[in-house]
py3Dmol code that shows the C-alpha trace and the ligand (Angstrom):
import py3Dmol

protein = """\
ATOM      1  CA  UNK A   1     -51.070  59.548 -74.587  1.00  0.00           C
ATOM      2  CA  UNK A   2     -50.488  62.927 -76.298  1.00  0.00           C
ATOM      3  CA  UNK A   3     -49.756  65.591 -73.712  1.00  0.00           C
ATOM      4  CA  UNK A   4     -48.543  69.161 -74.054  1.00  0.00           C
ATOM      5  CA  UNK A   5     -46.996  70.351 -77.288  1.00  0.00           C
ATOM      6  CA  UNK A   6     -43.226  70.565 -77.038  1.00  0.00           C
ATOM      7  CA  UNK A   7     -42.352  71.994 -80.405  1.00  0.00           C
ATOM      8  CA  UNK A   8     -44.031  72.737 -83.692  1.00  0.00           C
ATOM      9  CA  UNK A   9     -41.969  72.627 -86.850  1.00  0.00           C
ATOM     10  CA  UNK A  10     -42.832  73.229 -90.482  1.00  0.00           C
ATOM     11  CA  UNK A  11     -44.347  69.801 -91.120  1.00  0.00           C
ATOM     12  CA  UNK A  12     -44.437  67.990 -87.786  1.00  0.00           C
ATOM     13  CA  UNK A  13     -45.529  68.762 -84.223  1.00  0.00           C
ATOM     14  CA  UNK A  14     -43.808  67.100 -81.275  1.00  0.00           C
ATOM     15  CA  UNK A  15     -45.799  66.289 -78.130  1.00  0.00           C
ATOM     16  CA  UNK A  16     -44.756  65.115 -74.705  1.00  0.00           C
ATOM     17  CA  UNK A  17     -46.214  61.845 -73.411  1.00  0.00           C
ATOM     18  CA  UNK A  18     -46.652  60.544 -69.874  1.00  0.00           C
ATOM     19  CA  UNK A  19     -43.215  58.938 -70.230  1.00  0.00           C
ATOM     20  CA  UNK A  20     -40.398  61.549 -70.320  1.00  0.00           C
ATOM     21  CA  UNK A  21     -38.238  59.222 -72.440  1.00  0.00           C
ATOM     22  CA  UNK A  22     -40.832  59.118 -75.236  1.00  0.00           C
ATOM     23  CA  UNK A  23     -42.377  61.733 -77.510  1.00  0.00           C
ATOM     24  CA  UNK A  24     -45.044  61.721 -80.189  1.00  0.00           C
ATOM     25  CA  UNK A  25     -44.199  63.110 -83.610  1.00  0.00           C
ATOM     26  CA  UNK A  26     -47.334  64.127 -85.504  1.00  0.00           C
ATOM     27  CA  UNK A  27     -46.985  64.370 -89.292  1.00  0.00           C
ATOM     28  CA  UNK A  28     -49.086  67.300 -90.512  1.00  0.00           C
ATOM     29  CA  UNK A  29     -50.457  68.192 -93.944  1.00  0.00           C
ATOM     30  CA  UNK A  30     -48.662  71.545 -93.947  1.00  0.00           C
ATOM     31  CA  UNK A  31     -45.758  72.100 -96.242  1.00  0.00           C
ATOM     32  CA  UNK A  32     -43.188  74.881 -96.597  1.00  0.00           C
ATOM     33  CA  UNK A  33     -40.259  75.665 -98.874  1.00  0.00           C
ATOM     34  CA  UNK A  34     -37.657  78.410 -99.237  1.00  0.00           C
ATOM     35  CA  UNK A  35     -37.133  78.875 -95.489  1.00  0.00           C
ATOM     36  CA  UNK A  36     -40.855  78.959 -94.831  1.00  0.00           C
ATOM     37  CA  UNK A  37     -41.554  81.711 -97.381  1.00  0.00           C
ATOM     38  CA  UNK A  38     -43.795  79.420 -99.445  1.00  0.00           C
ATOM     39  CA  UNK A  39     -46.531  77.598 -97.545  1.00  0.00           C
ATOM     40  CA  UNK A  40     -49.352  75.216 -98.347  1.00  0.00           C
ATOM     41  CA  UNK A  41     -51.576  72.422 -97.047  1.00  0.00           C
ATOM     42  CA  UNK A  42     -51.871  69.167 -98.955  1.00  0.00           C
ATOM     43  CA  UNK A  43     -54.551  66.624 -98.161  1.00  0.00           C
ATOM     44  CA  UNK A  44     -53.125  63.327 -96.785  1.00  0.00           C
ATOM     45  CA  UNK A  45     -49.500  64.510 -97.049  1.00  0.00           C
ATOM     46  CA  UNK A  46     -48.931  63.864 -93.333  1.00  0.00           C
ATOM     47  CA  UNK A  47     -50.438  60.404 -93.636  1.00  0.00           C
ATOM     48  CA  UNK A  48     -48.310  59.367 -96.617  1.00  0.00           C
ATOM     49  CA  UNK A  49     -45.088  60.761 -95.124  1.00  0.00           C
ATOM     50  CA  UNK A  50     -45.755  59.116 -91.748  1.00  0.00           C
ATOM     51  CA  UNK A  51     -46.390  55.734 -93.362  1.00  0.00           C
ATOM     52  CA  UNK A  52     -43.392  56.012 -95.718  1.00  0.00           C
ATOM     53  CA  UNK A  53     -41.118  56.966 -92.788  1.00  0.00           C
ATOM     54  CA  UNK A  54     -42.490  54.154 -90.629  1.00  0.00           C
ATOM     55  CA  UNK A  55     -41.894  51.543 -93.320  1.00  0.00           C
ATOM     56  CA  UNK A  56     -38.401  52.783 -94.181  1.00  0.00           C
ATOM     57  CA  UNK A  57     -37.369  52.995 -90.505  1.00  0.00           C
ATOM     58  CA  UNK A  58     -38.639  49.454 -89.844  1.00  0.00           C
ATOM     59  CA  UNK A  59     -36.688  48.248 -92.871  1.00  0.00           C
ATOM     60  CA  UNK A  60     -33.534  50.100 -91.703  1.00  0.00           C
ATOM     61  CA  UNK A  61     -33.915  48.673 -88.173  1.00  0.00           C
ATOM     62  CA  UNK A  62     -34.008  45.188 -89.706  1.00  0.00           C
ATOM     63  CA  UNK A  63     -30.719  46.082 -91.436  1.00  0.00           C
ATOM     64  CA  UNK A  64     -29.104  47.067 -88.117  1.00  0.00           C
ATOM     65  CA  UNK A  65     -29.640  50.859 -88.178  1.00  0.00           C
ATOM     66  CA  UNK A  66     -30.870  52.255 -84.861  1.00  0.00           C
ATOM     67  CA  UNK A  67     -33.776  54.685 -85.221  1.00  0.00           C
ATOM     68  CA  UNK A  68     -35.956  56.689 -82.848  1.00  0.00           C
ATOM     69  CA  UNK A  69     -39.118  54.907 -84.052  1.00  0.00           C
ATOM     70  CA  UNK A  70     -40.956  52.941 -81.364  1.00  0.00           C
ATOM     71  CA  UNK A  71     -44.379  52.433 -82.950  1.00  0.00           C
ATOM     72  CA  UNK A  72     -47.240  54.209 -84.682  1.00  0.00           C
ATOM     73  CA  UNK A  73     -49.980  55.268 -82.266  1.00  0.00           C
ATOM     74  CA  UNK A  74     -52.292  56.475 -85.059  1.00  0.00           C
ATOM     75  CA  UNK A  75     -52.053  56.841 -88.848  1.00  0.00           C
ATOM     76  CA  UNK A  76     -50.069  60.063 -88.472  1.00  0.00           C
ATOM     77  CA  UNK A  77     -48.682  59.883 -84.911  1.00  0.00           C
ATOM     78  CA  UNK A  78     -45.337  58.210 -84.351  1.00  0.00           C
ATOM     79  CA  UNK A  79     -44.153  57.316 -80.865  1.00  0.00           C
ATOM     80  CA  UNK A  80     -40.402  58.003 -80.784  1.00  0.00           C
ATOM     81  CA  UNK A  81     -37.517  58.002 -78.333  1.00  0.00           C
ATOM     82  CA  UNK A  82     -36.835  61.431 -76.862  1.00  0.00           C
ATOM     83  CA  UNK A  83     -33.344  62.240 -78.143  1.00  0.00           C
ATOM     84  CA  UNK A  84     -31.010  65.198 -78.037  1.00  0.00           C
ATOM     85  CA  UNK A  85     -30.992  66.313 -81.664  1.00  0.00           C
ATOM     86  CA  UNK A  86     -27.537  66.780 -83.218  1.00  0.00           C
ATOM     87  CA  UNK A  87     -27.710  70.203 -84.859  1.00  0.00           C
ATOM     88  CA  UNK A  88     -26.593  68.913 -88.225  1.00  0.00           C
ATOM     89  CA  UNK A  89     -28.599  68.300 -91.365  1.00  0.00           C
ATOM     90  CA  UNK A  90     -26.829  65.436 -93.048  1.00  0.00           C
ATOM     91  CA  UNK A  91     -27.273  65.701 -96.801  1.00  0.00           C
ATOM     92  CA  UNK A  92     -26.490  62.640 -98.903  1.00  0.00           C
ATOM     93  CA  UNK A  93     -26.199  62.992-102.676  1.00  0.00           C
ATOM     94  CA  UNK A  94     -26.002  60.371-105.414  1.00  0.00           C
ATOM     95  CA  UNK A  95     -27.099  62.434-108.430  1.00  0.00           C
ATOM     96  CA  UNK A  96     -26.664  66.198-108.852  1.00  0.00           C
ATOM     97  CA  UNK A  97     -29.894  68.135-108.211  1.00  0.00           C
ATOM     98  CA  UNK A  98     -31.077  71.183-106.316  1.00  0.00           C
ATOM     99  CA  UNK A  99     -28.726  73.528-104.504  1.00  0.00           C
ATOM    100  CA  UNK A 100     -25.497  71.774-105.498  1.00  0.00           C
ATOM    101  CA  UNK A 101     -26.226  72.516-109.177  1.00  0.00           C
ATOM    102  CA  UNK A 102     -26.650  76.208-108.336  1.00  0.00           C
ATOM    103  CA  UNK A 103     -23.530  76.500-106.178  1.00  0.00           C
ATOM    104  CA  UNK A 104     -21.049  74.465-108.235  1.00  0.00           C
ATOM    105  CA  UNK A 105     -20.536  73.634-111.897  1.00  0.00           C
ATOM    106  CA  UNK A 106     -22.454  70.367-111.630  1.00  0.00           C
ATOM    107  CA  UNK A 107     -25.142  69.609-114.201  1.00  0.00           C
ATOM    108  CA  UNK A 108     -28.444  68.276-112.926  1.00  0.00           C
ATOM    109  CA  UNK A 109     -28.575  64.514-113.418  1.00  0.00           C
ATOM    110  CA  UNK A 110     -24.813  63.942-113.148  1.00  0.00           C
ATOM    111  CA  UNK A 111     -24.260  60.660-111.311  1.00  0.00           C
ATOM    112  CA  UNK A 112     -21.565  60.926-108.632  1.00  0.00           C
ATOM    113  CA  UNK A 113     -19.002  58.143-108.637  1.00  0.00           C
ATOM    114  CA  UNK A 114     -18.966  58.233-104.826  1.00  0.00           C
ATOM    115  CA  UNK A 115     -21.899  59.446-102.734  1.00  0.00           C
ATOM    116  CA  UNK A 116     -21.391  62.946-101.348  1.00  0.00           C
ATOM    117  CA  UNK A 117     -22.081  63.629 -97.682  1.00  0.00           C
ATOM    118  CA  UNK A 118     -22.369  67.275 -96.649  1.00  0.00           C
ATOM    119  CA  UNK A 119     -23.385  68.826 -93.357  1.00  0.00           C
ATOM    120  CA  UNK A 120     -25.541  71.897 -92.859  1.00  0.00           C
ATOM    121  CA  UNK A 121     -25.750  73.675 -89.527  1.00  0.00           C
ATOM    122  CA  UNK A 122     -29.351  73.158 -88.365  1.00  0.00           C
ATOM    123  CA  UNK A 123     -30.263  76.745 -87.609  1.00  0.00           C
ATOM    124  CA  UNK A 124     -33.230  78.655 -89.037  1.00  0.00           C
ATOM    125  CA  UNK A 125     -31.698  81.865 -87.691  1.00  0.00           C
ATOM    126  CA  UNK A 126     -28.551  81.418 -89.793  1.00  0.00           C
ATOM    127  CA  UNK A 127     -30.312  79.824 -92.794  1.00  0.00           C
ATOM    128  CA  UNK A 128     -28.794  76.329 -92.404  1.00  0.00           C
ATOM    129  CA  UNK A 129     -25.299  77.170 -93.751  1.00  0.00           C
ATOM    130  CA  UNK A 130     -23.050  74.351 -94.900  1.00  0.00           C
ATOM    131  CA  UNK A 131     -20.227  73.606 -92.453  1.00  0.00           C
ATOM    132  CA  UNK A 132     -17.247  71.307 -92.179  1.00  0.00           C
ATOM    133  CA  UNK A 133     -15.974  69.192 -89.281  1.00  0.00           C
ATOM    134  CA  UNK A 134     -13.819  71.973 -87.825  1.00  0.00           C
ATOM    135  CA  UNK A 135     -16.706  74.463 -87.815  1.00  0.00           C
ATOM    136  CA  UNK A 136     -19.093  71.892 -86.286  1.00  0.00           C
ATOM    137  CA  UNK A 137     -16.598  71.159 -83.511  1.00  0.00           C
ATOM    138  CA  UNK A 138     -15.832  74.867 -82.947  1.00  0.00           C
ATOM    139  CA  UNK A 139     -19.586  75.527 -82.655  1.00  0.00           C
ATOM    140  CA  UNK A 140     -19.850  72.778 -80.055  1.00  0.00           C
ATOM    141  CA  UNK A 141     -22.388  70.988 -82.247  1.00  0.00           C
ATOM    142  CA  UNK A 142     -20.540  67.672 -82.335  1.00  0.00           C
ATOM    143  CA  UNK A 143     -17.151  65.979 -81.944  1.00  0.00           C
ATOM    144  CA  UNK A 144     -14.820  64.654 -84.641  1.00  0.00           C
ATOM    145  CA  UNK A 145     -15.593  61.088 -83.541  1.00  0.00           C
ATOM    146  CA  UNK A 146     -19.348  61.636 -83.595  1.00  0.00           C
ATOM    147  CA  UNK A 147     -19.229  63.291 -87.041  1.00  0.00           C
ATOM    148  CA  UNK A 148     -17.242  60.350 -88.409  1.00  0.00           C
ATOM    149  CA  UNK A 149     -19.738  57.924 -86.871  1.00  0.00           C
ATOM    150  CA  UNK A 150     -22.697  59.848 -88.339  1.00  0.00           C
ATOM    151  CA  UNK A 151     -21.017  59.945 -91.737  1.00  0.00           C
ATOM    152  CA  UNK A 152     -20.575  56.174 -91.687  1.00  0.00           C
ATOM    153  CA  UNK A 153     -24.191  55.561 -90.671  1.00  0.00           C
ATOM    154  CA  UNK A 154     -25.384  57.953 -93.413  1.00  0.00           C
ATOM    155  CA  UNK A 155     -23.341  56.066 -96.027  1.00  0.00           C
ATOM    156  CA  UNK A 156     -24.744  52.751 -94.821  1.00  0.00           C
ATOM    157  CA  UNK A 157     -28.321  54.085 -94.903  1.00  0.00           C
ATOM    158  CA  UNK A 158     -27.712  55.411 -98.414  1.00  0.00           C
ATOM    159  CA  UNK A 159     -26.538  52.045 -99.700  1.00  0.00           C
ATOM    160  CA  UNK A 160     -29.556  50.253 -98.220  1.00  0.00           C
ATOM    161  CA  UNK A 161     -32.030  52.890 -99.441  1.00  0.00           C
ATOM    162  CA  UNK A 162     -30.717  53.121-102.997  1.00  0.00           C
ATOM    163  CA  UNK A 163     -31.240  49.362-103.497  1.00  0.00           C
ATOM    164  CA  UNK A 164     -34.562  49.315-101.663  1.00  0.00           C
ATOM    165  CA  UNK A 165     -35.958  52.157-103.773  1.00  0.00           C
ATOM    166  CA  UNK A 166     -34.480  50.813-107.008  1.00  0.00           C
ATOM    167  CA  UNK A 167     -36.538  47.654-106.522  1.00  0.00           C
ATOM    168  CA  UNK A 168     -39.583  49.935-106.318  1.00  0.00           C
ATOM    169  CA  UNK A 169     -38.745  51.880-109.484  1.00  0.00           C
ATOM    170  CA  UNK A 170     -37.433  54.955-107.683  1.00  0.00           C
ATOM    171  CA  UNK A 171     -34.098  56.773-108.035  1.00  0.00           C
ATOM    172  CA  UNK A 172     -32.694  58.610-105.000  1.00  0.00           C
ATOM    173  CA  UNK A 173     -30.737  61.712-106.130  1.00  0.00           C
ATOM    174  CA  UNK A 174     -30.411  63.100-102.591  1.00  0.00           C
ATOM    175  CA  UNK A 175     -31.936  63.238 -99.145  1.00  0.00           C
ATOM    176  CA  UNK A 176     -31.530  64.704 -95.687  1.00  0.00           C
ATOM    177  CA  UNK A 177     -31.039  62.864 -92.390  1.00  0.00           C
ATOM    178  CA  UNK A 178     -31.085  64.011 -88.788  1.00  0.00           C
ATOM    179  CA  UNK A 179     -29.634  62.159 -85.842  1.00  0.00           C
ATOM    180  CA  UNK A 180     -30.169  62.244 -82.091  1.00  0.00           C
ATOM    181  CA  UNK A 181     -28.233  61.175 -79.011  1.00  0.00           C
ATOM    182  CA  UNK A 182     -29.700  58.790 -76.487  1.00  0.00           C
ATOM    183  CA  UNK A 183     -27.860  56.912 -73.728  1.00  0.00           C
ATOM    184  CA  UNK A 184     -24.510  57.276 -75.490  1.00  0.00           C
ATOM    185  CA  UNK A 185     -25.923  56.028 -78.785  1.00  0.00           C
ATOM    186  CA  UNK A 186     -26.675  57.786 -82.059  1.00  0.00           C
ATOM    187  CA  UNK A 187     -30.180  57.163 -83.418  1.00  0.00           C
ATOM    188  CA  UNK A 188     -31.627  58.100 -86.779  1.00  0.00           C
ATOM    189  CA  UNK A 189     -34.338  60.663 -85.928  1.00  0.00           C
ATOM    190  CA  UNK A 190     -36.739  62.956 -87.835  1.00  0.00           C
ATOM    191  CA  UNK A 191     -38.158  61.395 -91.029  1.00  0.00           C
ATOM    192  CA  UNK A 192     -37.310  59.933 -94.433  1.00  0.00           C
ATOM    193  CA  UNK A 193     -40.157  60.914 -96.731  1.00  0.00           C
ATOM    194  CA  UNK A 194     -41.177  62.777 -99.883  1.00  0.00           C
ATOM    195  CA  UNK A 195     -40.509  66.037 -97.986  1.00  0.00           C
ATOM    196  CA  UNK A 196     -36.883  65.212 -97.212  1.00  0.00           C
ATOM    197  CA  UNK A 197     -35.773  63.191-100.233  1.00  0.00           C
ATOM    198  CA  UNK A 198     -35.616  63.701-103.977  1.00  0.00           C
ATOM    199  CA  UNK A 199     -37.353  60.722-105.545  1.00  0.00           C
ATOM    200  CA  UNK A 200     -37.287  60.356-109.333  1.00  0.00           C
ATOM    201  CA  UNK A 201     -39.306  57.783-111.221  1.00  0.00           C
ATOM    202  CA  UNK A 202     -36.760  55.349-112.685  1.00  0.00           C
ATOM    203  CA  UNK A 203     -38.554  55.084-116.036  1.00  0.00           C
ATOM    204  CA  UNK A 204     -39.681  58.659-116.695  1.00  0.00           C
ATOM    205  CA  UNK A 205     -37.312  60.703-114.497  1.00  0.00           C
ATOM    206  CA  UNK A 206     -40.339  62.529-113.174  1.00  0.00           C
ATOM    207  CA  UNK A 207     -40.133  64.053-109.651  1.00  0.00           C
ATOM    208  CA  UNK A 208     -42.180  62.306-106.968  1.00  0.00           C
ATOM    209  CA  UNK A 209     -41.300  64.647-104.093  1.00  0.00           C
ATOM    210  CA  UNK A 210     -41.386  68.167-102.680  1.00  0.00           C
ATOM    211  CA  UNK A 211     -39.730  69.614-105.813  1.00  0.00           C
ATOM    212  CA  UNK A 212     -43.247  69.535-107.342  1.00  0.00           C
ATOM    213  CA  UNK A 213     -44.202  72.110-104.713  1.00  0.00           C
ATOM    214  CA  UNK A 214     -40.937  74.106-104.818  1.00  0.00           C
ATOM    215  CA  UNK A 215     -41.213  74.420-108.600  1.00  0.00           C
ATOM    216  CA  UNK A 216     -45.024  74.353-109.015  1.00  0.00           C
ATOM    217  CA  UNK A 217     -44.614  71.542-111.481  1.00  0.00           C
ATOM    218  CA  UNK A 218     -47.339  69.023-110.754  1.00  0.00           C
ATOM    219  CA  UNK A 219     -49.799  67.327-108.451  1.00  0.00           C
ATOM    220  CA  UNK A 220     -48.023  66.814-105.151  1.00  0.00           C
ATOM    221  CA  UNK A 221     -50.753  64.748-103.535  1.00  0.00           C
ATOM    222  CA  UNK A 222     -50.773  62.287-106.463  1.00  0.00           C
ATOM    223  CA  UNK A 223     -46.976  61.973-106.442  1.00  0.00           C
ATOM    224  CA  UNK A 224     -46.811  61.319-102.680  1.00  0.00           C
ATOM    225  CA  UNK A 225     -49.578  58.760-103.072  1.00  0.00           C
ATOM    226  CA  UNK A 226     -47.603  57.079-105.864  1.00  0.00           C
ATOM    227  CA  UNK A 227     -44.514  56.798-103.640  1.00  0.00           C
ATOM    228  CA  UNK A 228     -46.692  55.433-100.808  1.00  0.00           C
ATOM    229  CA  UNK A 229     -48.190  52.854-103.222  1.00  0.00           C
ATOM    230  CA  UNK A 230     -44.703  51.599-104.048  1.00  0.00           C
ATOM    231  CA  UNK A 231     -43.273  51.656-100.491  1.00  0.00           C
ATOM    232  CA  UNK A 232     -46.322  50.875 -98.330  1.00  0.00           C
ATOM    233  CA  UNK A 233     -48.750  49.099-100.702  1.00  0.00           C
ATOM    234  CA  UNK A 234     -50.449  47.461 -97.692  1.00  0.00           C
ATOM    235  CA  UNK A 235     -52.115  50.735 -96.647  1.00  0.00           C
ATOM    236  CA  UNK A 236     -54.108  50.724 -99.888  1.00  0.00           C
ATOM    237  CA  UNK A 237     -55.525  47.198 -99.445  1.00  0.00           C
TER     238      UNK A 237
END
"""
ligand_1 = """\
25
UDP
N -33.459 68.912 -97.557
C -34.367 68.866 -96.515
N -34.440 69.906 -95.650
C -33.656 71.008 -95.748
C -32.728 71.069 -96.809
C -32.666 70.001 -97.687
O -35.079 67.876 -96.349
O -33.767 71.911 -94.902
C -33.367 67.793 -98.507
C -34.022 68.117 -99.833
O -35.361 67.656 -99.867
C -33.173 67.358 -100.813
C -31.781 67.312 -100.171
O -32.006 67.564 -98.777
O -33.632 66.029 -100.959
C -30.817 68.308 -100.731
O -31.402 69.583 -100.726
P -30.708 70.823 -101.457
O -29.500 71.214 -100.702
O -30.541 70.504 -102.886
O -31.712 72.010 -101.254
P -32.907 72.489 -102.158
O -32.456 72.515 -103.560
O -33.960 71.484 -101.899
O -33.220 73.837 -101.603
"""
view = py3Dmol.view(width=600, height=400)
view.addModel(protein, "pdb")
view.setStyle({"model": 0}, {"cartoon": {"style": "trace"}})
view.addModel(ligand_1, "xyz")
view.setStyle({"model": 1}, {"stick": {}})
view.zoomTo()
view.show()
């Protein structure tokens, strides 16, 4: 099934398949932060993130959100629709954490009355700068209509995810989404995992995500396993 490598990113490698409309996304154990300046390998990270993404995407599909997921072809290999990636990183925030607390007078832990959606330009060369609708349109990255559509899907995903995770004892301060175009439709692409979300334990407030790596503050492998135990308990049976 897996054919030539199309692209290798910081945590996933994309392969062609014998069907040009389908790709395989392989979740690797490698991990980076700070624009790739900090690197590491964590045992089973790819496995946990692949399984968490698979479960969340299946749950979102059942709620009417279209995703690029077709099926898992191994524990870490996800067969996905080949899409044209929209060059926007869609950041959704419910509780102040991370970069927003450094850029604005917002104290970590502040709960936002309304979720915040912000867009970063997906460009390693330019360091993923934040942009607004006018800049995205001027760059030719998207259209006003498409941005509005993406914003609405992101808000819907947020609502579903916050409740889903709450039932599993997890708070969702913020996360990042990516979307792709296929046959005139917008599909949720990329991943939703411990690498792309902030997950805080509801009881202790403890981080269960990549912040443990960014800030050297605990056992990443254990935390990812804990999230997997709550979201995909069946893989531990
Ligand atoms: N995020 C991501 N990839 C990026 C930038 C951000 O997955 O390239 C996620 C990050 O894990 C967090 C949210 O988006 O859940 C908001 O990130 P933030 O802007 O606070 O950046 P950070 O503080 O992580 O550098």
